[in-house]
MDTraj code that builds the backbone (N, CA, C; nanometers):
import mdtraj as md
import numpy as np

residues = "MET GLU PHE LYS ASP ILE VAL MET LEU ARG TYR ALA THR LYS LYS PHE ASP GLY LYS LYS ILE PRO ASP ALA LYS ILE ASN GLU LEU LEU GLU MET ILE ARG PHE SER ALA SER SER LEU ASN LEU GLN PRO TRP VAL ILE TYR VAL VAL THR ASP LYS ALA LEU ARG GLU SER MET LYS ALA SER SER TRP ASN GLN GLU GLN ILE THR THR CYS SER HIS LEU LEU VAL PHE CYS ALA ASP LYS ASP ILE GLN PRO ARG ILE ASP LYS LEU ALA LYS MET ILE PRO ASP SER LYS ALA TYR VAL ASP MET MET ASN GLY VAL ALA SER ARG MET ASP GLU GLU GLN LYS LEU ILE TRP ALA GLN LYS GLN ILE TYR ILE ALA LEU GLY ASN ALA ILE ASN GLY ALA LYS SER LEU GLY LEU ASP SER CYS PRO MET GLU GLY PHE SER SER GLU ASP TYR ALA LYS LEU MET LYS LEU PRO ASN ASN LEU VAL PRO THR VAL ILE CYS PRO VAL GLY TYR PRO ALA ASP LYS PRO ARG PRO LYS LEU ARG PHE GLU LYS GLU TYR VAL PHE ARG TYR LEU".split()
xyz = np.array([
    [10.1480, 13.4795, 15.8649],
    [10.2005, 13.5941, 15.8074],
    [10.1607, 13.7085, 15.8973],
    [10.2403, 13.8078, 15.9305],
    [10.1942, 13.9168, 15.9997],
    [10.1186, 14.0061, 15.9078],
    [10.0324, 14.0837, 15.9898],
    [9.9386, 14.1808, 15.8959],
    [10.0358, 14.2762, 15.8208],
    [10.1388, 14.3362, 15.8790],
    [10.2158, 14.4211, 15.8020],
    [10.2802, 14.3642, 15.6663],
    [10.3136, 14.2264, 15.6736],
    [10.3666, 14.1663, 15.5682],
    [10.2511, 14.1485, 15.4499],
    [10.1359, 14.1081, 15.5172],
    [10.0188, 14.0982, 15.4001],
    [9.9926, 14.2207, 15.3279],
    [9.9988, 14.3379, 15.3939],
    [9.9668, 14.4565, 15.3269],
    [10.0851, 14.4985, 15.2357],
    [10.2140, 14.4666, 15.2756],
    [10.3221, 14.4919, 15.1894],
    [10.3351, 14.4048, 15.0788],
    [10.2982, 14.2734, 15.0894],
    [10.2976, 14.1833, 14.9778],
    [10.1863, 14.1785, 14.8760],
    [10.0650, 14.2124, 14.9247],
    [9.9613, 14.1910, 14.8451],
    [9.9721, 14.3023, 14.7237],
    [9.9299, 14.2750, 14.6033],
    [9.9473, 14.3593, 14.4856],
    [9.8032, 14.3241, 14.3900],
    [9.7894, 14.4146, 14.3190],
    [9.6650, 14.3985, 14.2201],
    [9.7168, 14.2935, 14.0953],
    [9.6827, 14.1840, 14.1175],
    [9.7033, 14.0783, 14.0128],
    [9.6551, 14.0901, 13.8905],
    [9.7262, 14.1003, 13.7714],
    [9.6659, 14.1298, 13.6460],
    [9.6425, 14.0088, 13.5725],
    [9.6991, 13.8797, 13.6274],
    [9.6908, 13.7607, 13.5498],
    [9.6939, 13.6446, 13.6306],
    [9.5907, 13.5583, 13.6545],
    [9.5997, 13.4549, 13.7376],
    [9.6190, 13.3160, 13.6475],
    [9.6514, 13.2120, 13.7219],
    [9.7014, 13.0822, 13.6473],
    [9.5779, 12.9913, 13.6053],
    [9.4598, 13.0375, 13.6685],
    [9.3377, 12.9532, 13.6267],
    [9.2974, 12.8281, 13.7267],
    [9.4009, 12.8174, 13.8046],
    [9.4031, 12.6863, 13.9052],
    [9.2740, 12.7201, 13.9981],
    [9.1760, 12.6189, 14.0396],
    [9.0835, 12.6530, 14.1102],
    [9.1278, 12.6424, 14.2846],
    [9.0763, 12.7334, 14.3388],
    [9.0931, 12.7589, 14.4847],
    [9.0158, 12.6366, 14.5504],
    [9.0578, 12.5538, 14.6418],
    [9.0004, 12.4669, 14.7118],
    [8.8877, 12.5196, 14.7912],
    [8.7698, 12.4475, 14.7851],
    [8.6456, 12.4914, 14.8645],
    [8.6678, 12.5436, 14.9959],
    [8.7615, 12.4708, 15.0829],
    [8.7768, 12.5013, 15.2138],
    [8.8537, 12.6342, 15.2316],
    [8.9365, 12.6698, 15.1359],
    [9.0154, 12.7976, 15.1377],
    [8.9173, 12.9153, 15.1092],
    [8.8514, 12.9085, 14.9918],
    [8.7550, 13.0033, 14.9484],
    [8.6475, 13.0448, 15.0614],
    [8.6066, 12.9187, 15.1244],
    [8.4960, 12.9462, 15.2319],
    [8.5604, 13.0229, 15.3498],
    [8.6917, 12.9906, 15.3959],
    [8.7637, 13.0711, 15.4861],
    [8.7554, 13.2304, 15.4479],
    [8.8002, 13.2443, 15.3071],
    [8.7959, 13.3870, 15.2734],
    [8.6505, 13.4470, 15.2784],
    [8.5685, 13.3779, 15.2451],
    [8.4296, 13.4449, 15.2441],
    [8.3909, 13.4578, 15.4127],
    [8.4298, 13.3745, 15.4822],
    [8.4139, 13.4170, 15.6342],
    [8.4671, 13.5380, 15.6750],
    [8.5890, 13.5629, 15.6286],
    [8.6738, 13.6854, 15.6574],
    [8.5919, 13.8034, 15.6014],
    [8.5413, 13.8044, 15.4919],
    [8.4629, 13.8950, 15.4366],
    [8.3152, 13.9194, 15.5116],
    [8.2573, 13.8183, 15.5478],
    [8.1331, 13.8195, 15.6038],
    [8.1339, 13.8996, 15.7437],
    [8.2563, 13.8823, 15.8090],
    [8.2661, 13.9561, 15.9237],
    [8.3262, 14.1003, 15.9128],
    [8.3172, 14.1537, 15.8088],
    [8.3765, 14.2780, 15.7793],
    [8.2851, 14.3868, 15.8696],
    [8.3435, 14.4994, 15.8988],
    [8.2892, 14.5981, 15.9836],
    [8.1885, 14.6642, 15.8675],
    [8.0790, 14.7278, 15.9238],
    [7.9878, 14.8205, 15.8316],
    [7.9230, 14.8966, 15.9582],
    [7.8740, 15.0180, 15.8905],
    [7.7947, 15.1039, 15.9628],
    [7.6778, 15.0465, 16.0173],
    [7.6511, 15.0644, 16.1207],
    [7.5161, 15.0032, 16.2079],
    [7.5034, 14.8645, 16.1900],
    [7.6086, 14.7906, 16.1459],
    [7.6213, 14.6490, 16.1250],
    [7.5144, 14.6042, 16.0291],
    [7.4767, 14.6774, 15.9453],
    [7.3745, 14.6495, 15.8523],
    [7.4271, 14.5613, 15.7189],
    [7.5668, 14.5557, 15.7110],
    [7.6117, 14.4880, 15.5916],
    [7.5345, 14.5150, 15.4693],
    [7.5323, 14.6244, 15.4137],
    [7.4471, 14.6518, 15.3043],
    [7.5060, 14.6113, 15.1644],
    [7.5300, 14.4852, 15.1609],
    [7.5881, 14.4282, 15.0389],
    [7.5431, 14.2913, 15.0033],
    [7.5467, 14.2516, 14.9035],
    [7.5457, 14.1064, 14.8560],
    [7.6478, 14.0864, 14.7513],
    [7.7226, 13.9723, 14.7880],
    [7.8557, 13.9472, 14.7200],
    [7.8244, 13.8130, 14.6314],
    [7.8288, 13.8121, 14.5237],
    [7.8087, 13.7178, 14.4240],
    [7.9572, 13.6571, 14.4111],
    [7.9744, 13.5147, 14.4167],
    [8.0794, 13.4427, 14.3784],
    [8.0654, 13.3788, 14.2561],
    [8.1418, 13.4324, 14.1549],
    [8.1140, 13.3664, 14.0068],
    [8.2318, 13.2966, 13.9683],
    [8.1865, 13.1540, 13.9523],
    [8.2967, 13.0505, 13.9119],
    [8.2433, 12.9988, 13.7851],
    [8.1281, 13.0358, 13.7395],
    [8.0962, 12.9705, 13.5904],
    [8.1899, 13.0422, 13.4860],
    [8.2513, 12.9483, 13.4140],
    [8.3420, 13.0095, 13.3088],
    [8.2787, 13.0857, 13.2073],
    [8.1648, 13.0312, 13.1618],
    [8.0898, 13.0930, 13.0578],
    [8.0366, 13.2391, 13.0829],
    [7.9757, 13.2398, 13.2076],
    [7.9566, 13.3841, 13.2688],
    [8.0547, 13.4710, 13.2798],
    [8.1795, 13.4264, 13.3334],
    [8.2959, 13.5264, 13.3363],
    [8.3394, 13.5558, 13.2049],
    [8.3379, 13.4477, 13.1112],
    [8.3850, 13.4992, 12.9662],
    [8.2827, 13.6055, 12.9189],
    [8.1527, 13.6048, 12.9238],
    [8.0603, 13.7000, 12.8839],
    [8.0694, 13.8284, 12.9682],
    [8.1336, 13.8161, 13.0926],
    [8.1450, 13.9496, 13.1699],
    [8.2754, 14.0287, 13.1093],
    [8.3659, 13.9517, 13.0420],
    [8.4996, 14.0021, 13.0133],
    [8.4830, 14.1333, 12.9207],
    [8.4000, 14.1205, 12.8278],
    [8.3833, 14.2560, 12.7414],
    [8.3200, 14.3568, 12.8118],
    [8.2557, 14.3422, 12.9087],
    [8.2096, 14.4485, 13.0067],
    [8.3044, 14.4929, 13.1131],
    [8.4178, 14.4270, 13.1073],
    [8.5215, 14.4577, 13.2144],
    [8.6520, 14.5120, 13.1277],
    [8.6231, 14.5872, 13.0311],
    [8.7231, 14.6337, 12.9417],
    [8.8325, 14.5421, 12.8983],
    [8.7880, 14.4057, 12.8682],
    [8.8551, 14.2924, 12.8218],
    [8.9669, 14.2729, 12.9097],
    [8.9708, 14.2856, 13.0472],
    [9.0838, 14.2609, 13.1467],
    [9.0800, 14.1174, 13.1563],
    [9.1905, 14.0525, 13.1398],
    [9.1966, 13.9061, 13.1563],
    [9.1946, 13.8400, 13.3045],
    [9.1820, 13.9278, 13.4054],
    [9.1624, 13.8880, 13.5361],
    [9.0335, 13.8097, 13.5523],
    [8.9329, 13.8612, 13.4731],
    [8.7880, 13.8073, 13.4902],
    [8.7979, 13.6676, 13.4479],
    [8.8645, 13.6270, 13.3395],
    [8.8630, 13.4820, 13.2914],
    [8.9643, 13.3909, 13.3372],
    [9.0787, 13.4543, 13.3898],
    [9.1779, 13.3729, 13.4504],
    [9.1783, 13.3472, 13.5881],
    [9.1026, 13.4157, 13.6732],
    [9.0939, 13.3956, 13.8138],
    [9.0116, 13.2720, 13.8386],
    [9.0409, 13.2246, 13.9691],
    [8.9538, 13.1024, 14.0188],
    [8.8017, 13.1365, 14.0509],
    [8.7834, 13.2478, 14.1312],
    [8.6571, 13.3006, 14.1621],
    [8.6570, 13.4604, 14.1370],
    [8.5473, 13.5018, 14.0997],
    [8.5128, 13.6350, 14.0781],
    [8.4069, 13.6907, 14.1826],
    [8.4570, 13.7632, 14.2614],
    [8.3772, 13.8301, 14.3672],
    [8.3048, 13.9628, 14.2971],
    [8.1740, 13.9580, 14.3011],
    [8.1070, 14.0766, 14.2572],
    [8.0241, 14.1513, 14.3796],
    [8.0765, 14.2479, 14.4223],
    [8.0327, 14.3130, 14.5463],
    [7.9128, 14.4347, 14.4999],
    [7.7864, 14.3825, 14.5491],
    [7.6832, 14.4498, 14.4958],
    [7.6152, 14.5336, 14.6190],
    [7.6131, 14.6528, 14.6013],
    [7.5495, 14.7626, 14.7023],
    [7.3759, 14.7151, 14.7061],
    [7.3349, 14.7026, 14.8280],
    [7.1957, 14.6765, 14.8361],
    [7.1211, 14.8163, 14.8855],
    [7.0554, 14.8717, 14.7977],
    [6.9713, 15.0060, 14.8333],
    [6.8671, 14.9731, 14.9413],
    [6.8147, 14.8618, 14.9411],
    [6.6851, 14.8400, 15.0170],
    [6.7423, 14.7872, 15.1529],
    [6.7718, 14.8910, 15.2374],
    [6.8192, 14.8634, 15.3815],
    [6.7053, 14.8192, 15.4896],
    [6.5798, 14.8539, 15.4611],
    [6.4783, 14.8319, 15.5643],
    [6.4772, 14.6812, 15.5997],
    [6.4776, 14.5767, 15.5009],
    [6.4888, 14.4388, 15.5436],
    [6.6087, 14.4127, 15.6222],
    [6.7169, 14.4658, 15.6064],
    [6.8238, 14.4426, 15.6862],
    [6.8056, 14.4983, 15.8304],
    [6.7529, 14.6077, 15.8480],
    [6.7166, 14.6617, 15.9772],
    [6.6258, 14.5616, 16.0475],
    [6.5236, 14.5199, 15.9781],
    [6.4233, 14.4319, 16.0353],
    [6.4825, 14.3004, 16.0868],
    [6.5676, 14.2512, 15.9833],
    [6.6413, 14.1175, 16.0024],
    [6.7430, 14.1479, 16.1394],
    [6.8166, 14.2549, 16.1481],
    [6.9042, 14.2617, 16.2538],
    [6.8329, 14.2930, 16.3834],
    [6.7026, 14.3497, 16.3896],
    [6.6355, 14.3748, 16.5074],
    [6.5826, 14.2337, 16.5764],
    [6.5703, 14.1367, 16.4708],
    [6.5169, 14.0130, 16.5324],
    [6.6455, 13.9400, 16.5908],
    [6.7699, 13.9707, 16.5592],
    [6.8835, 13.9082, 16.5992],
    [6.9381, 13.9569, 16.7372],
    [6.8905, 14.0861, 16.7723],
    [6.9423, 14.1633, 16.8822],
    [6.8373, 14.1708, 16.9917],
    [6.8492, 14.1027, 17.1056],
    [6.7422, 14.1216, 17.1980],
    [6.7449, 14.2605, 17.2654],
    [6.6329, 14.2869, 17.3159],
    [6.6098, 14.4354, 17.3755],
    [6.6790, 14.5348, 17.2750],
    [6.6258, 14.5477, 17.1620],
    [6.6967, 14.6331, 17.0664],
    [6.6070, 14.7573, 17.0309],
    [6.5177, 14.7854, 17.1021],
    [6.4102, 14.8882, 17.0522],
    [6.4855, 15.0214, 17.0310],
    [6.5790, 15.0801, 17.1152],
    [6.6450, 15.1913, 17.1067],
    [6.7336, 15.1957, 16.9635],
    [6.8105, 15.0767, 16.9521],
    [6.9008, 15.0600, 16.8414],
    [6.8185, 15.0550, 16.7109],
    [6.7134, 14.9871, 16.7113],
    [6.6405, 14.9712, 16.5992],
    [6.5805, 15.1165, 16.5589],
    [6.5216, 15.1836, 16.6596],
    [6.4678, 15.3258, 16.6387],
    [6.5851, 15.4143, 16.5724],
    [6.7040, 15.3794, 16.6230],
    [6.8224, 15.4772, 16.5780],
    [6.8373, 15.4455, 16.4334],
    [6.8539, 15.3132, 16.3929],
    [6.8731, 15.2779, 16.2543],
    [6.7553, 15.3265, 16.1654],
    [6.6375, 15.3035, 16.2170],
    [6.5250, 15.3592, 16.1240],
    [6.5298, 15.5077, 16.1091],
    [6.5692, 15.5766, 16.2168],
    [6.6071, 15.7296, 16.2023],
    [6.7019, 15.7617, 16.0942],
    [6.8035, 15.6785, 16.0977],
    [6.9150, 15.7125, 15.9864],
    [6.8614, 15.6816, 15.8563],
    [6.7991, 15.5536, 15.8414],
    [6.7454, 15.5362, 15.7023],
    [6.6476, 15.6261, 15.6543],
    [6.5652, 15.6805, 15.7386],
    [6.4567, 15.7685, 15.6923],
    [6.5123, 15.9119, 15.6381],
    [6.6227, 15.9292, 15.6909],
    [6.6939, 16.0674, 15.6472],
    [6.7461, 16.0524, 15.5187],
    [6.7726, 15.9340, 15.4562],
    [6.8319, 15.9031, 15.3353],
    [6.7188, 15.8883, 15.2207],
    [6.7463, 15.9534, 15.1024],
    [6.6763, 15.9162, 14.9899],
    [6.7433, 15.8003, 14.9244],
    [6.6826, 15.7593, 14.8056],
    [6.7364, 15.6406, 14.7333],
    [6.8792, 15.6525, 14.6935],
    [6.9272, 15.7703, 14.6354],
    [7.0655, 15.7847, 14.5983],
    [7.1503, 15.7976, 14.7160],
    [7.1032, 15.8523, 14.8229],
    [7.1974, 15.8539, 14.9472],
    [7.2098, 15.7048, 14.9998],
    [7.1110, 15.6310, 15.0015],
    [7.1098, 15.4825, 15.0461],
    [7.2158, 15.4119, 14.9583],
    [7.2031, 15.4462, 14.8364],
    [7.3165, 15.3780, 14.7406],
    [7.4529, 15.4177, 14.7798],
    [7.4544, 15.5583, 14.7842],
    [7.6144, 15.6010, 14.8159],
    [7.6611, 15.5443, 14.9575],
    [7.5735, 15.5367, 15.0586],
    [7.5973, 15.4927, 15.1805],
    [7.6417, 15.3315, 15.1633],
    [7.5695, 15.2598, 15.0902],
    [7.5924, 15.1264, 15.0903],
    [7.7270, 15.0894, 15.0066],
    [7.7426, 15.1881, 14.9104],
    [7.8584, 15.1728, 14.8356],
    [7.9922, 15.1958, 14.9254],
    [7.9940, 15.2829, 15.0021],
    [8.0957, 15.3101, 15.1038],
    [8.1413, 15.1927, 15.1910],
    [8.0286, 15.1227, 15.2285],
    [8.0364, 15.0143, 15.3121],
    [8.1051, 14.8965, 15.2420],
    [8.0748, 14.8921, 15.1185],
    [8.1481, 14.7820, 15.0398],
    [8.2907, 14.7873, 15.0407],
    [8.3398, 14.9046, 15.0382],
    [8.4842, 14.9129, 15.0374],
    [8.5566, 14.8586, 15.1569],
    [8.4863, 14.8739, 15.2673],
    [8.5441, 14.8111, 15.4001],
    [8.5416, 14.6747, 15.3760],
    [8.4439, 14.6004, 15.3361],
    [8.4468, 14.4517, 15.2942],
    [8.5440, 14.4023, 15.1875],
    [8.5802, 14.5022, 15.0907],
    [8.6697, 14.4747, 14.9868],
    [8.8025, 14.4721, 15.0513],
    [8.8188, 14.5544, 15.1619],
    [8.9689, 14.5611, 15.2363],
    [8.9862, 14.4082, 15.2866],
    [8.8765, 14.3644, 15.3555],
    [8.8933, 14.2400, 15.4094],
    [8.9226, 14.1222, 15.2995],
    [8.8544, 14.1505, 15.1969],
    [8.8813, 14.0528, 15.0709],
    [9.0127, 14.0367, 15.0362],
    [9.0912, 14.1701, 14.9946],
    [9.2078, 14.1518, 14.9402],
    [9.3179, 14.1155, 15.0520],
    [9.3061, 14.1664, 15.1775],
    [9.4063, 14.1283, 15.2638],
    [9.3766, 13.9896, 15.3264],
    [9.2475, 13.9463, 15.3244],
    [9.2267, 13.8147, 15.3604],
    [9.2761, 13.7081, 15.2564],
    [9.2612, 13.7563, 15.1325],
    [9.3120, 13.6576, 15.0261],
    [9.4658, 13.6378, 15.0435],
    [9.5393, 13.7473, 15.0525],
    [9.6717, 13.7395, 15.0669],
    [9.7232, 13.6364, 15.2024],
    [9.6411, 13.6810, 15.3052],
    [9.6690, 13.6048, 15.4171],
    [9.6553, 13.4406, 15.4150],
    [9.5774, 13.3904, 15.3145],
    [9.5616, 13.2569, 15.2706],
    [9.6338, 13.2099, 15.1566],
    [9.7398, 13.3036, 15.1017],
    [9.8290, 13.2651, 15.0051],
    [9.7651, 13.2762, 14.8685],
    [9.6637, 13.3534, 14.8592],
    [9.6036, 13.3884, 14.7389],
    [9.6217, 13.5296, 14.6899],
    [9.5973, 13.5564, 14.5582],
    [9.6172, 13.6958, 14.5282],
    [9.4768, 13.7489, 14.4757],
    [9.4629, 13.8820, 14.4593],
    [9.3447, 13.9250, 14.4210],
    [9.3763, 14.0666, 14.3403],
    [9.2565, 14.1233, 14.2973],
    [9.2654, 14.2429, 14.2217],
    [9.1466, 14.3215, 14.2301],
    [9.1262, 14.4230, 14.3202],
    [9.0237, 14.5044, 14.3276],
    [9.0075, 14.5862, 14.2027],
    [8.8712, 14.5888, 14.1390],
    [8.8599, 14.6566, 14.0231],
    [8.7212, 14.7342, 14.0212],
    [8.7322, 14.8657, 13.9564],
    [8.6221, 14.9381, 13.9182],
    [8.5962, 14.9420, 13.7775],
    [8.7050, 14.8833, 13.6889],
    [8.6807, 14.8980, 13.5541],
    [8.5919, 14.7974, 13.4992],
    [8.4693, 14.8394, 13.5060],
    [8.3567, 14.7192, 13.4383],
    [8.2276, 14.8123, 13.4454],
    [8.1506, 14.7677, 13.3636],
    [8.0295, 14.8294, 13.3462],
    [7.9128, 14.7774, 13.4435],
    [7.8820, 14.8402, 13.5409],
    [7.7741, 14.8028, 13.6363],
    [7.6459, 14.7659, 13.5826],
    [7.6035, 14.8440, 13.4757],
    [7.4768, 14.8168, 13.4223],
    [7.4914, 14.6721, 13.3482],
    [7.5928, 14.6489, 13.2811],
    [7.6020, 14.5277, 13.1934],
    [7.6103, 14.4147, 13.2957],
    [7.6812, 14.4260, 13.4003],
    [7.6975, 14.3218, 13.5055],
    [7.5461, 14.2832, 13.5458],
    [7.4905, 14.3806, 13.5880],
    [7.3476, 14.3703, 13.6472],
    [7.2625, 14.3021, 13.5498],
    [7.2654, 14.3265, 13.4285],
    [7.1810, 14.2536, 13.3139],
    [7.2320, 14.1060, 13.3128],
    [7.3715, 14.0859, 13.2992],
    [7.4251, 13.9538, 13.2580],
    [7.4002, 13.8553, 13.3948],
    [7.3836, 13.9289, 13.5197],
    [7.3606, 13.8539, 13.6346],
    [7.2202, 13.8437, 13.6685],
    [7.1289, 13.8961, 13.5893],
    [7.0022, 13.9261, 13.6200],
    [6.9523, 13.9627, 13.7674],
    [7.0082, 14.0744, 13.8068],
    [6.9994, 14.1311, 13.9351],
    [6.8853, 14.2001, 13.9547],
    [6.8206, 14.1972, 14.0702],
    [6.7058, 14.2868, 14.0980],
    [6.7571, 14.4319, 14.1097],
    [6.6601, 14.5267, 14.0951],
    [6.6914, 14.6592, 14.0938],
    [6.7491, 14.7140, 14.2072],
    [6.7546, 14.6574, 14.3267],
    [6.7959, 14.7047, 14.4537],
    [6.9349, 14.6800, 14.4664],
    [7.0052, 14.5939, 14.3765],
    [7.1340, 14.5456, 14.4076],
    [7.2173, 14.5969, 14.2798],
    [7.3273, 14.6820, 14.3177],
    [7.4111, 14.7558, 14.2266],
    [7.5439, 14.7033, 14.2315],
    [7.5941, 14.6362, 14.1238],
    [7.7246, 14.5942, 14.1252],
    [7.8250, 14.7227, 14.1330],
    [7.9214, 14.7256, 14.2397],
    [7.9974, 14.8385, 14.2873],
    [8.1453, 14.8265, 14.2552],
    [8.2015, 14.6995, 14.3091],
    [8.3406, 14.6715, 14.2656],
    [8.3250, 14.5275, 14.2566],
    [8.4296, 14.4921, 14.1753],
    [8.4823, 14.3513, 14.1658],
    [8.6066, 14.3048, 14.2032],
    [8.6277, 14.1787, 14.2404],
    [8.7484, 14.1399, 14.2928],
    [8.7720, 13.9890, 14.2422],
    [8.8669, 13.9779, 14.1439],
    [8.9085, 13.8491, 14.1166],
    [8.9993, 13.7720, 14.2020],
    [9.0082, 13.6617, 14.2398],
    [9.0738, 13.6028, 14.3302],
    [9.1440, 13.4645, 14.2749],
    [9.2492, 13.4309, 14.3064],
    [9.3137, 13.3027, 14.2570],
    [9.4701, 13.2997, 14.2813],
    [9.5308, 13.2247, 14.2075],
    [9.6791, 13.2184, 14.2125],
    [9.7493, 13.2920, 14.1009],
    [9.8332, 13.3684, 14.1206],
    [9.9002, 13.4668, 14.0333],
    [9.9829, 13.3852, 13.9259],
    [9.9644, 13.4468, 13.8037],
    [10.0590, 13.3971, 13.6793],
    [10.1443, 13.5177, 13.6423],
    [10.1471, 13.6202, 13.7251],
    [10.2245, 13.7455, 13.6866],
    [10.3295, 13.7678, 13.8080],
    [10.3971, 13.8820, 13.7945],
    [10.4925, 13.8987, 13.9071],
    [10.4543, 14.0563, 13.9707],
    [10.4539, 14.0722, 14.0796],
    [10.4333, 14.2221, 14.1315],
    [10.5426, 14.3049, 14.0911],
    [10.4898, 14.4309, 14.0481],
    [10.5801, 14.5470, 14.0325],
    [10.6181, 14.5852, 14.1711],
    [10.7300, 14.6558, 14.1794],
    [10.7577, 14.7368, 14.3018],
    [10.6489, 14.8270, 14.3498],
    [10.6113, 14.8337, 14.4841],
    [10.5275, 14.9064, 14.5398],
    [10.5453, 15.0672, 14.5284],
    [10.4619, 15.1366, 14.4510],
    [10.4839, 15.2762, 14.4404],
    [10.3797, 15.3404, 14.5098],
    [10.4193, 15.3995, 14.6372],
    [10.3130, 15.4854, 14.7120],
    [10.3746, 15.6317, 14.7319],
    [10.2741, 15.7326, 14.7478],
    [10.3246, 15.8603, 14.7936],
    [10.4051, 15.8583, 14.9196],
    [10.4920, 15.9594, 14.9483],
    [10.5604, 15.9714, 15.0685],
    [10.4627, 15.9947, 15.1758],
    [10.5078, 15.9647, 15.3179],
    [10.4111, 15.9564, 15.4283],
    [10.3632, 16.1104, 15.4378],
    [10.4501, 16.2155, 15.4184],
    [10.4496, 16.3596, 15.4336],
    [10.3323, 16.3917, 15.3451],
    [10.3170, 16.3431, 15.2448],
    [10.2220, 16.3890, 15.1374],
    [10.0810, 16.3202, 15.1727],
    [10.0696, 16.2175, 15.2492],
    [9.9509, 16.1385, 15.2711],
    [9.8966, 16.1858, 15.4102],
    [9.9746, 16.2103, 15.5091],
    [9.9533, 16.2280, 15.6355],
    [9.9686, 16.3858, 15.6843],
    [9.8701, 16.4351, 15.7430],
    [9.8845, 16.5759, 15.7930],
    [9.8589, 16.5777, 15.9519],
    [9.9326, 16.6475, 16.0211],
    [9.9093, 16.6497, 16.1627],
    [9.8700, 16.7912, 16.2039],
    [9.7686, 16.7983, 16.2910],
    [9.7027, 16.9249, 16.3422],
    [9.7407, 16.9388, 16.4897],
])
top = md.Topology()
chain = top.add_chain()
for i, resn in enumerate(residues, 1):
    res = top.add_residue(resn, chain, resSeq=i)
    for name in ("N", "CA", "C"):
        top.add_atom(name, md.element.get_by_symbol(name[0]), res)
traj = md.Trajectory(xyz[None], top)
């Protein structure tokens, strides 16, 4: 499928049929997400792949009772990681002759307070989310990017450490609904030329 077709055909699936995605296909999707771009290549996220039906059932109430949570095959919970120093240290070990780059990353990190680190990490997550929703469609799957959930409740239900903040969720699976016609603003409203 051409990328243009993927973008035009994907939609926010509101109900899935509950059928399990084969492991090989979900692993292919996870690889597409893993290779997402990120600022400084720090990938400041941890993505939980929730398949446990009981856990997803308990998450539904904290997701405004939206049925995507319980009807999907896999629920991806994108968590921003506020603790970026370990990522800098790990990346430094992966890149030979990286002193200048590491110094630059440390400089960027030192200029951010905790709130700024969280905001920065959350912005990076949306790049990975783009790979998730378009990657899913390219594999014949559907998805639904969602902010309609309680981050605090999810953190408690998943027993997350304080540095990880659930930011966006993305149920993935096979659709049991039909897409509505795409509704977007006209290009003159969206794009401005200078």
